[in-house]
mmCIF file of the N, C-alpha and C atoms, coordinates in Angstrom:
data_MODEL
# 
_entry.id   MODEL 
# 
loop_
_atom_site.group_PDB 
_atom_site.id 
_atom_site.type_symbol 
_atom_site.label_atom_id 
_atom_site.label_alt_id 
_atom_site.label_comp_id 
_atom_site.label_asym_id 
_atom_site.label_entity_id 
_atom_site.label_seq_id 
_atom_site.pdbx_PDB_ins_code 
_atom_site.Cartn_x 
_atom_site.Cartn_y 
_atom_site.Cartn_z 
_atom_site.occupancy 
_atom_site.B_iso_or_equiv 
_atom_site.pdbx_formal_charge 
_atom_site.auth_seq_id 
_atom_site.auth_comp_id 
_atom_site.auth_asym_id 
_atom_site.auth_atom_id 
_atom_site.pdbx_PDB_model_num 
ATOM 1   N N  . MET A 1 1  ? -189.699 119.675 -43.133 1.00 0.00 ? 1  MET A N  1 
ATOM 2   C CA . MET A 1 1  ? -190.414 118.600 -43.788 1.00 0.00 ? 1  MET A CA 1 
ATOM 3   C C  . MET A 1 1  ? -191.566 118.179 -42.878 1.00 0.00 ? 1  MET A C  1 
ATOM 4   N N  . THR A 1 2  ? -192.715 117.948 -43.446 1.00 0.00 ? 2  THR A N  1 
ATOM 5   C CA . THR A 1 2  ? -193.847 117.516 -42.638 1.00 0.00 ? 2  THR A CA 1 
ATOM 6   C C  . THR A 1 2  ? -194.093 116.029 -42.839 1.00 0.00 ? 2  THR A C  1 
ATOM 7   N N  . PHE A 1 3  ? -194.505 115.400 -41.764 1.00 0.00 ? 3  PHE A N  1 
ATOM 8   C CA . PHE A 1 3  ? -194.793 113.969 -41.783 1.00 0.00 ? 3  PHE A CA 1 
ATOM 9   C C  . PHE A 1 3  ? -196.251 113.762 -41.408 1.00 0.00 ? 3  PHE A C  1 
ATOM 10  N N  . GLN A 1 4  ? -196.836 112.660 -41.900 1.00 0.00 ? 4  GLN A N  1 
ATOM 11  C CA . GLN A 1 4  ? -198.217 112.317 -41.591 1.00 0.00 ? 4  GLN A CA 1 
ATOM 12  C C  . GLN A 1 4  ? -198.284 110.878 -41.117 1.00 0.00 ? 4  GLN A C  1 
ATOM 13  N N  . ASN A 1 5  ? -199.315 110.582 -40.323 1.00 0.00 ? 5  ASN A N  1 
ATOM 14  C CA . ASN A 1 5  ? -199.520 109.213 -39.845 1.00 0.00 ? 5  ASN A CA 1 
ATOM 15  C C  . ASN A 1 5  ? -199.553 108.251 -41.030 1.00 0.00 ? 5  ASN A C  1 
ATOM 16  N N  . GLY A 1 6  ? -198.902 107.106 -40.851 1.00 0.00 ? 6  GLY A N  1 
ATOM 17  C CA . GLY A 1 6  ? -198.905 106.070 -41.873 1.00 0.00 ? 6  GLY A CA 1 
ATOM 18  C C  . GLY A 1 6  ? -197.762 106.146 -42.868 1.00 0.00 ? 6  GLY A C  1 
ATOM 19  N N  . GLU A 1 7  ? -197.038 107.263 -42.914 1.00 0.00 ? 7  GLU A N  1 
ATOM 20  C CA . GLU A 1 7  ? -195.912 107.372 -43.844 1.00 0.00 ? 7  GLU A CA 1 
ATOM 21  C C  . GLU A 1 7  ? -194.761 106.475 -43.415 1.00 0.00 ? 7  GLU A C  1 
ATOM 22  N N  . LEU A 1 8  ? -193.982 106.034 -44.394 1.00 0.00 ? 8  LEU A N  1 
ATOM 23  C CA . LEU A 1 8  ? -192.800 105.225 -44.127 1.00 0.00 ? 8  LEU A CA 1 
ATOM 24  C C  . LEU A 1 8  ? -191.585 106.135 -44.053 1.00 0.00 ? 8  LEU A C  1 
ATOM 25  N N  . VAL A 1 9  ? -190.761 105.897 -43.034 1.00 0.00 ? 9  VAL A N  1 
ATOM 26  C CA . VAL A 1 9  ? -189.584 106.736 -42.809 1.00 0.00 ? 9  VAL A CA 1 
ATOM 27  C C  . VAL A 1 9  ? -188.397 105.878 -42.417 1.00 0.00 ? 9  VAL A C  1 
ATOM 28  N N  . ARG A 1 10 ? -187.239 106.492 -42.483 1.00 0.00 ? 10 ARG A N  1 
ATOM 29  C CA . ARG A 1 10 ? -185.998 105.856 -42.047 1.00 0.00 ? 10 ARG A CA 1 
ATOM 30  C C  . ARG A 1 10 ? -185.238 106.884 -41.211 1.00 0.00 ? 10 ARG A C  1 
ATOM 31  N N  . ILE A 1 11 ? -184.604 106.417 -40.134 1.00 0.00 ? 11 ILE A N  1 
ATOM 32  C CA . ILE A 1 11 ? -183.728 107.284 -39.363 1.00 0.00 ? 11 ILE A CA 1 
ATOM 33  C C  . ILE A 1 11 ? -182.472 107.473 -40.202 1.00 0.00 ? 11 ILE A C  1 
ATOM 34  N N  . ARG A 1 12 ? -182.041 108.701 -40.375 1.00 0.00 ? 12 ARG A N  1 
ATOM 35  C CA . ARG A 1 12 ? -180.870 108.988 -41.218 1.00 0.00 ? 12 ARG A CA 1 
ATOM 36  C C  . ARG A 1 12 ? -179.680 108.131 -40.794 1.00 0.00 ? 12 ARG A C  1 
ATOM 37  N N  . GLY A 1 13 ? -179.069 107.466 -41.763 1.00 0.00 ? 13 GLY A N  1 
ATOM 38  C CA . GLY A 1 13 ? -177.906 106.630 -41.505 1.00 0.00 ? 13 GLY A CA 1 
ATOM 39  C C  . GLY A 1 13 ? -178.227 105.200 -41.118 1.00 0.00 ? 13 GLY A C  1 
ATOM 40  N N  . GLU A 1 14 ? -179.509 104.858 -40.985 1.00 0.00 ? 14 GLU A N  1 
ATOM 41  C CA . GLU A 1 14 ? -179.906 103.493 -40.640 1.00 0.00 ? 14 GLU A CA 1 
ATOM 42  C C  . GLU A 1 14 ? -180.673 102.874 -41.798 1.00 0.00 ? 14 GLU A C  1 
ATOM 43  N N  . SER A 1 15 ? -180.789 101.550 -41.781 1.00 0.00 ? 15 SER A N  1 
ATOM 44  C CA . SER A 1 15 ? -181.455 100.871 -42.893 1.00 0.00 ? 15 SER A CA 1 
ATOM 45  C C  . SER A 1 15 ? -182.881 100.425 -42.577 1.00 0.00 ? 15 SER A C  1 
ATOM 46  N N  . LEU A 1 16 ? -183.244 100.315 -41.304 1.00 0.00 ? 16 LEU A N  1 
ATOM 47  C CA . LEU A 1 16 ? -184.586 99.849  -40.952 1.00 0.00 ? 16 LEU A CA 1 
ATOM 48  C C  . LEU A 1 16 ? -185.644 100.875 -41.333 1.00 0.00 ? 16 LEU A C  1 
ATOM 49  N N  . ILE A 1 17 ? -186.796 100.375 -41.753 1.00 0.00 ? 17 ILE A N  1 
ATOM 50  C CA . ILE A 1 17 ? -187.903 101.240 -42.135 1.00 0.00 ? 17 ILE A CA 1 
ATOM 51  C C  . ILE A 1 17 ? -188.947 101.219 -41.023 1.00 0.00 ? 17 ILE A C  1 
ATOM 52  N N  . TYR A 1 18 ? -189.459 102.407 -40.703 1.00 0.00 ? 18 TYR A N  1 
ATOM 53  C CA . TYR A 1 18 ? -190.456 102.591 -39.655 1.00 0.00 ? 18 TYR A CA 1 
ATOM 54  C C  . TYR A 1 18 ? -191.708 103.206 -40.256 1.00 0.00 ? 18 TYR A C  1 
ATOM 55  N N  . LYS A 1 19 ? -192.816 103.078 -39.516 1.00 0.00 ? 19 LYS A N  1 
ATOM 56  C CA . LYS A 1 19 ? -194.074 103.699 -39.909 1.00 0.00 ? 19 LYS A CA 1 
ATOM 57  C C  . LYS A 1 19 ? -194.393 104.780 -38.884 1.00 0.00 ? 19 LYS A C  1 
ATOM 58  N N  . VAL A 1 20 ? -194.856 105.941 -39.355 1.00 0.00 ? 20 VAL A N  1 
ATOM 59  C CA . VAL A 1 20 ? -195.209 107.041 -38.464 1.00 0.00 ? 20 VAL A CA 1 
ATOM 60  C C  . VAL A 1 20 ? -196.529 106.715 -37.766 1.00 0.00 ? 20 VAL A C  1 
ATOM 61  N N  . LEU A 1 21 ? -196.522 106.804 -36.422 1.00 0.00 ? 21 LEU A N  1 
ATOM 62  C CA . LEU A 1 21 ? -197.733 106.565 -35.636 1.00 0.00 ? 21 LEU A CA 1 
ATOM 63  C C  . LEU A 1 21 ? -198.403 107.859 -35.205 1.00 0.00 ? 21 LEU A C  1 
ATOM 64  N N  . ALA A 1 22 ? -197.601 108.850 -34.825 1.00 0.00 ? 22 ALA A N  1 
ATOM 65  C CA . ALA A 1 22 ? -198.152 110.108 -34.321 1.00 0.00 ? 22 ALA A CA 1 
ATOM 66  C C  . ALA A 1 22 ? -197.188 111.246 -34.620 1.00 0.00 ? 22 ALA A C  1 
ATOM 67  N N  . VAL A 1 23 ? -197.765 112.429 -34.817 1.00 0.00 ? 23 VAL A N  1 
ATOM 68  C CA . VAL A 1 23 ? -196.977 113.621 -35.094 1.00 0.00 ? 23 VAL A CA 1 
ATOM 69  C C  . VAL A 1 23 ? -197.407 114.714 -34.127 1.00 0.00 ? 23 VAL A C  1 
ATOM 70  N N  . THR A 1 24 ? -196.451 115.249 -33.351 1.00 0.00 ? 24 THR A N  1 
ATOM 71  C CA . THR A 1 24 ? -196.725 116.363 -32.452 1.00 0.00 ? 24 THR A CA 1 
ATOM 72  C C  . THR A 1 24 ? -195.612 117.384 -32.599 1.00 0.00 ? 24 THR A C  1 
ATOM 73  N N  . ARG A 1 25 ? -195.933 118.507 -33.206 1.00 0.00 ? 25 ARG A N  1 
ATOM 74  C CA . ARG A 1 25 ? -194.950 119.562 -33.505 1.00 0.00 ? 25 ARG A CA 1 
ATOM 75  C C  . ARG A 1 25 ? -193.750 118.978 -34.224 1.00 0.00 ? 25 ARG A C  1 
ATOM 76  N N  . THR A 1 26 ? -192.574 118.935 -33.567 1.00 0.00 ? 26 THR A N  1 
ATOM 77  C CA . THR A 1 26 ? -191.392 118.398 -34.243 1.00 0.00 ? 26 THR A CA 1 
ATOM 78  C C  . THR A 1 26 ? -191.055 116.983 -33.809 1.00 0.00 ? 26 THR A C  1 
ATOM 79  N N  . MET A 1 27 ? -191.809 116.413 -32.870 1.00 0.00 ? 27 MET A N  1 
ATOM 80  C CA . MET A 1 27 ? -191.553 115.043 -32.421 1.00 0.00 ? 27 MET A CA 1 
ATOM 81  C C  . MET A 1 27 ? -192.466 114.078 -33.171 1.00 0.00 ? 27 MET A C  1 
ATOM 82  N N  . ILE A 1 28 ? -191.876 112.990 -33.636 1.00 0.00 ? 28 ILE A N  1 
ATOM 83  C CA . ILE A 1 28 ? -192.592 111.978 -34.406 1.00 0.00 ? 28 ILE A CA 1 
ATOM 84  C C  . ILE A 1 28 ? -192.474 110.653 -33.661 1.00 0.00 ? 28 ILE A C  1 
ATOM 85  N N  . THR A 1 29 ? -193.601 109.960 -33.457 1.00 0.00 ? 29 THR A N  1 
ATOM 86  C CA . THR A 1 29 ? -193.568 108.626 -32.868 1.00 0.00 ? 29 THR A CA 1 
ATOM 87  C C  . THR A 1 29 ? -193.597 107.622 -34.008 1.00 0.00 ? 29 THR A C  1 
ATOM 88  N N  . ILE A 1 30 ? -192.612 106.703 -33.994 1.00 0.00 ? 30 ILE A N  1 
ATOM 89  C CA . ILE A 1 30 ? -192.481 105.726 -35.076 1.00 0.00 ? 30 ILE A CA 1 
ATOM 90  C C  . ILE A 1 30 ? -192.450 104.310 -34.505 1.00 0.00 ? 30 ILE A C  1 
ATOM 91  N N  . ILE A 1 31 ? -192.874 103.339 -35.317 1.00 0.00 ? 31 ILE A N  1 
ATOM 92  C CA . ILE A 1 31 ? -192.821 101.924 -34.951 1.00 0.00 ? 31 ILE A CA 1 
ATOM 93  C C  . ILE A 1 31 ? -192.195 101.174 -36.121 1.00 0.00 ? 31 ILE A C  1 
ATOM 94  N N  . ILE A 1 32 ? -191.422 100.156 -35.809 1.00 0.00 ? 32 ILE A N  1 
ATOM 95  C CA . ILE A 1 32 ? -190.740 99.396  -36.855 1.00 0.00 ? 32 ILE A CA 1 
ATOM 96  C C  . ILE A 1 32 ? -191.770 98.731  -37.767 1.00 0.00 ? 32 ILE A C  1 
ATOM 97  N N  . MET A 1 33 ? -191.489 98.723  -39.055 1.00 0.00 ? 33 MET A N  1 
ATOM 98  C CA . MET A 1 33 ? -192.388 98.107  -40.027 1.00 0.00 ? 33 MET A CA 1 
ATOM 99  C C  . MET A 1 33 ? -191.970 96.653  -40.230 1.00 0.00 ? 33 MET A C  1 
ATOM 100 N N  . ASN A 1 34 ? -192.916 95.754  -40.085 1.00 0.00 ? 34 ASN A N  1 
ATOM 101 C CA . ASN A 1 34 ? -192.679 94.332  -40.347 1.00 0.00 ? 34 ASN A CA 1 
ATOM 102 C C  . ASN A 1 34 ? -193.685 93.857  -41.369 1.00 0.00 ? 34 ASN A C  1 
ATOM 103 N N  . PRO A 1 35 ? -193.268 93.107  -42.372 1.00 0.00 ? 35 PRO A N  1 
ATOM 104 C CA . PRO A 1 35 ? -191.880 92.802  -42.698 1.00 0.00 ? 35 PRO A CA 1 
ATOM 105 C C  . PRO A 1 35 ? -191.213 94.003  -43.357 1.00 0.00 ? 35 PRO A C  1 
ATOM 106 N N  . GLN A 1 36 ? -189.898 94.018  -43.327 1.00 0.00 ? 36 GLN A N  1 
ATOM 107 C CA . GLN A 1 36 ? -189.102 95.013  -44.034 1.00 0.00 ? 36 GLN A CA 1 
ATOM 108 C C  . GLN A 1 36 ? -189.179 94.677  -45.530 1.00 0.00 ? 36 GLN A C  1 
ATOM 109 N N  . PRO A 1 37 ? -188.820 95.601  -46.414 1.00 0.00 ? 37 PRO A N  1 
ATOM 110 C CA . PRO A 1 37 ? -188.890 95.324  -47.858 1.00 0.00 ? 37 PRO A CA 1 
ATOM 111 C C  . PRO A 1 37 ? -188.122 94.084  -48.301 1.00 0.00 ? 37 PRO A C  1 
ATOM 112 N N  . ASP A 1 38 ? -187.076 93.701  -47.559 1.00 0.00 ? 38 ASP A N  1 
ATOM 113 C CA . ASP A 1 38 ? -186.310 92.503  -47.923 1.00 0.00 ? 38 ASP A CA 1 
ATOM 114 C C  . ASP A 1 38 ? -186.929 91.220  -47.374 1.00 0.00 ? 38 ASP A C  1 
ATOM 115 N N  . GLY A 1 39 ? -188.101 91.341  -46.711 1.00 0.00 ? 39 GLY A N  1 
ATOM 116 C CA . GLY A 1 39 ? -188.805 90.173  -46.201 1.00 0.00 ? 39 GLY A CA 1 
ATOM 117 C C  . GLY A 1 39 ? -188.484 89.805  -44.766 1.00 0.00 ? 39 GLY A C  1 
ATOM 118 N N  . GLN A 1 40 ? -187.489 90.444  -44.171 1.00 0.00 ? 40 GLN A N  1 
ATOM 119 C CA . GLN A 1 40 ? -187.117 90.119  -42.791 1.00 0.00 ? 40 GLN A CA 1 
ATOM 120 C C  . GLN A 1 40 ? -188.116 90.693  -41.797 1.00 0.00 ? 40 GLN A C  1 
ATOM 121 N N  . HIS A 1 41 ? -188.320 89.945  -40.708 1.00 0.00 ? 41 HIS A N  1 
ATOM 122 C CA . HIS A 1 41 ? -189.128 90.397  -39.579 1.00 0.00 ? 41 HIS A CA 1 
ATOM 123 C C  . HIS A 1 41 ? -188.190 90.681  -38.422 1.00 0.00 ? 41 HIS A C  1 
ATOM 124 N N  . TYR A 1 42 ? -188.475 91.740  -37.679 1.00 0.00 ? 42 TYR A N  1 
ATOM 125 C CA . TYR A 1 42 ? -187.646 92.099  -36.535 1.00 0.00 ? 42 TYR A CA 1 
ATOM 126 C C  . TYR A 1 42 ? -188.451 91.975  -35.256 1.00 0.00 ? 42 TYR A C  1 
ATOM 127 N N  . ALA A 1 43 ? -187.824 91.407  -34.235 1.00 0.00 ? 43 ALA A N  1 
ATOM 128 C CA . ALA A 1 43 ? -188.479 91.241  -32.937 1.00 0.00 ? 43 ALA A CA 1 
ATOM 129 C C  . ALA A 1 43 ? -188.730 92.610  -32.313 1.00 0.00 ? 43 ALA A C  1 
ATOM 130 N N  . PHE A 1 44 ? -189.792 92.685  -31.528 1.00 0.00 ? 44 PHE A N  1 
ATOM 131 C CA . PHE A 1 44 ? -190.115 93.926  -30.835 1.00 0.00 ? 44 PHE A CA 1 
ATOM 132 C C  . PHE A 1 44 ? -189.129 94.119  -29.695 1.00 0.00 ? 44 PHE A C  1 
ATOM 133 N N  . ASN A 1 45 ? -188.478 95.289  -29.641 1.00 0.00 ? 45 ASN A N  1 
ATOM 134 C CA . ASN A 1 45 ? -187.546 95.591  -28.555 1.00 0.00 ? 45 ASN A CA 1 
ATOM 135 C C  . ASN A 1 45 ? -187.645 97.069  -28.199 1.00 0.00 ? 45 ASN A C  1 
ATOM 136 N N  . ASP A 1 46 ? -186.691 97.566  -27.413 1.00 0.00 ? 46 ASP A N  1 
ATOM 137 C CA . ASP A 1 46 ? -186.769 98.948  -26.943 1.00 0.00 ? 46 ASP A CA 1 
ATOM 138 C C  . ASP A 1 46 ? -186.594 99.994  -28.048 1.00 0.00 ? 46 ASP A C  1 
ATOM 139 N N  . LYS A 1 47 ? -186.147 99.605  -29.229 1.00 0.00 ? 47 LYS A N  1 
ATOM 140 C CA . LYS A 1 47 ? -186.021 100.550 -30.339 1.00 0.00 ? 47 LYS A CA 1 
ATOM 141 C C  . LYS A 1 47 ? -187.116 100.377 -31.382 1.00 0.00 ? 47 LYS A C  1 
ATOM 142 N N  . SER A 1 48 ? -188.043 99.454  -31.147 1.00 0.00 ? 48 SER A N  1 
ATOM 143 C CA . SER A 1 48 ? -189.102 99.199  -32.120 1.00 0.00 ? 48 SER A CA 1 
ATOM 144 C C  . SER A 1 48 ? -190.114 100.328 -32.187 1.00 0.00 ? 48 SER A C  1 
ATOM 145 N N  . ILE A 1 49 ? -190.326 100.996 -31.068 1.00 0.00 ? 49 ILE A N  1 
ATOM 146 C CA . ILE A 1 49 ? -191.211 102.157 -31.035 1.00 0.00 ? 49 ILE A CA 1 
ATOM 147 C C  . ILE A 1 49 ? -190.458 103.256 -30.314 1.00 0.00 ? 49 ILE A C  1 
ATOM 148 N N  . GLN A 1 50 ? -190.431 104.431 -30.915 1.00 0.00 ? 50 GLN A N  1 
ATOM 149 C CA . GLN A 1 50 ? -189.688 105.529 -30.307 1.00 0.00 ? 50 GLN A CA 1 
ATOM 150 C C  . GLN A 1 50 ? -190.210 106.871 -30.790 1.00 0.00 ? 50 GLN A C  1 
ATOM 151 N N  . ALA A 1 51 ? -189.978 107.890 -29.975 1.00 0.00 ? 51 ALA A N  1 
ATOM 152 C CA . ALA A 1 51 ? -190.282 109.268 -30.354 1.00 0.00 ? 51 ALA A CA 1 
ATOM 153 C C  . ALA A 1 51 ? -188.962 109.909 -30.749 1.00 0.00 ? 51 ALA A C  1 
ATOM 154 N N  . ILE A 1 52 ? -188.961 110.592 -31.866 1.00 0.00 ? 52 ILE A N  1 
ATOM 155 C CA . ILE A 1 52 ? -187.714 111.119 -32.423 1.00 0.00 ? 52 ILE A CA 1 
ATOM 156 C C  . ILE A 1 52 ? -187.976 112.474 -33.074 1.00 0.00 ? 52 ILE A C  1 
ATOM 157 N N  . ASP A 1 53 ? -186.984 113.326 -33.065 1.00 0.00 ? 53 ASP A N  1 
ATOM 158 C CA . ASP A 1 53 ? -187.102 114.633 -33.704 1.00 0.00 ? 53 ASP A CA 1 
ATOM 159 C C  . ASP A 1 53 ? -187.193 114.445 -35.222 1.00 0.00 ? 53 ASP A C  1 
ATOM 160 N N  . GLU A 1 54 ? -188.091 115.198 -35.844 1.00 0.00 ? 54 GLU A N  1 
ATOM 161 C CA . GLU A 1 54 ? -188.313 115.023 -37.291 1.00 0.00 ? 54 GLU A CA 1 
ATOM 162 C C  . GLU A 1 54 ? -187.069 115.294 -38.133 1.00 0.00 ? 54 GLU A C  1 
ATOM 163 N N  . SER A 1 55 ? -186.139 116.070 -37.627 1.00 0.00 ? 55 SER A N  1 
ATOM 164 C CA . SER A 1 55 ? -184.931 116.377 -38.397 1.00 0.00 ? 55 SER A CA 1 
ATOM 165 C C  . SER A 1 55 ? -184.039 115.156 -38.596 1.00 0.00 ? 55 SER A C  1 
ATOM 166 N N  . ARG A 1 56 ? -184.256 114.103 -37.810 1.00 0.00 ? 56 ARG A N  1 
ATOM 167 C CA . ARG A 1 56 ? -183.448 112.885 -37.933 1.00 0.00 ? 56 ARG A CA 1 
ATOM 168 C C  . ARG A 1 56 ? -184.064 111.866 -38.882 1.00 0.00 ? 56 ARG A C  1 
ATOM 169 N N  . LEU A 1 57 ? -185.220 112.199 -39.477 1.00 0.00 ? 57 LEU A N  1 
ATOM 170 C CA . LEU A 1 57 ? -185.940 111.250 -40.326 1.00 0.00 ? 57 LEU A CA 1 
ATOM 171 C C  . LEU A 1 57 ? -185.895 111.642 -41.793 1.00 0.00 ? 57 LEU A C  1 
ATOM 172 N N  . GLU A 1 58 ? -186.009 110.633 -42.643 1.00 0.00 ? 58 GLU A N  1 
ATOM 173 C CA . GLU A 1 58 ? -186.183 110.866 -44.076 1.00 0.00 ? 58 GLU A CA 1 
ATOM 174 C C  . GLU A 1 58 ? -187.324 109.990 -44.567 1.00 0.00 ? 58 GLU A C  1 
ATOM 175 N N  . LYS A 1 59 ? -188.134 110.518 -45.483 1.00 0.00 ? 59 LYS A N  1 
ATOM 176 C CA . LYS A 1 59 ? -189.265 109.774 -46.034 1.00 0.00 ? 59 LYS A CA 1 
ATOM 177 C C  . LYS A 1 59 ? -188.769 108.699 -46.981 1.00 0.00 ? 59 LYS A C  1 
ATOM 178 N N  . ILE A 1 60 ? -189.514 107.593 -47.031 1.00 0.00 ? 60 ILE A N  1 
ATOM 179 C CA . ILE A 1 60 ? -189.196 106.459 -47.892 1.00 0.00 ? 60 ILE A CA 1 
ATOM 180 C C  . ILE A 1 60 ? -190.355 106.243 -48.860 1.00 0.00 ? 60 ILE A C  1 
ATOM 181 N N  . VAL A 1 61 ? -190.041 106.024 -50.114 1.00 0.00 ? 61 VAL A N  1 
ATOM 182 C CA . VAL A 1 61 ? -191.049 105.671 -51.114 1.00 0.00 ? 61 VAL A CA 1 
ATOM 183 C C  . VAL A 1 61 ? -190.686 104.292 -51.632 1.00 0.00 ? 61 VAL A C  1 
ATOM 184 N N  . LEU A 1 62 ? -191.598 103.325 -51.426 1.00 0.00 ? 62 LEU A N  1 
ATOM 185 C CA . LEU A 1 62 ? -191.336 101.958 -51.905 1.00 0.00 ? 62 LEU A CA 1 
ATOM 186 C C  . LEU A 1 62 ? -192.000 101.726 -53.239 1.00 0.00 ? 62 LEU A C  1 
# 
């Protein structure tokens, strides 16, 4: 599956939605999206921005 900057994604098995910041081969850099679709805002912490293998992500369509 290919990802592009700006797409919304979710880590498989989690509920938080992230936005794709950068794509390099199979590693994707993501940042938490605020607000989430339910209106909640999440504080910035060590999991708010992360690089993750694309196989752990799924695309989200809102």
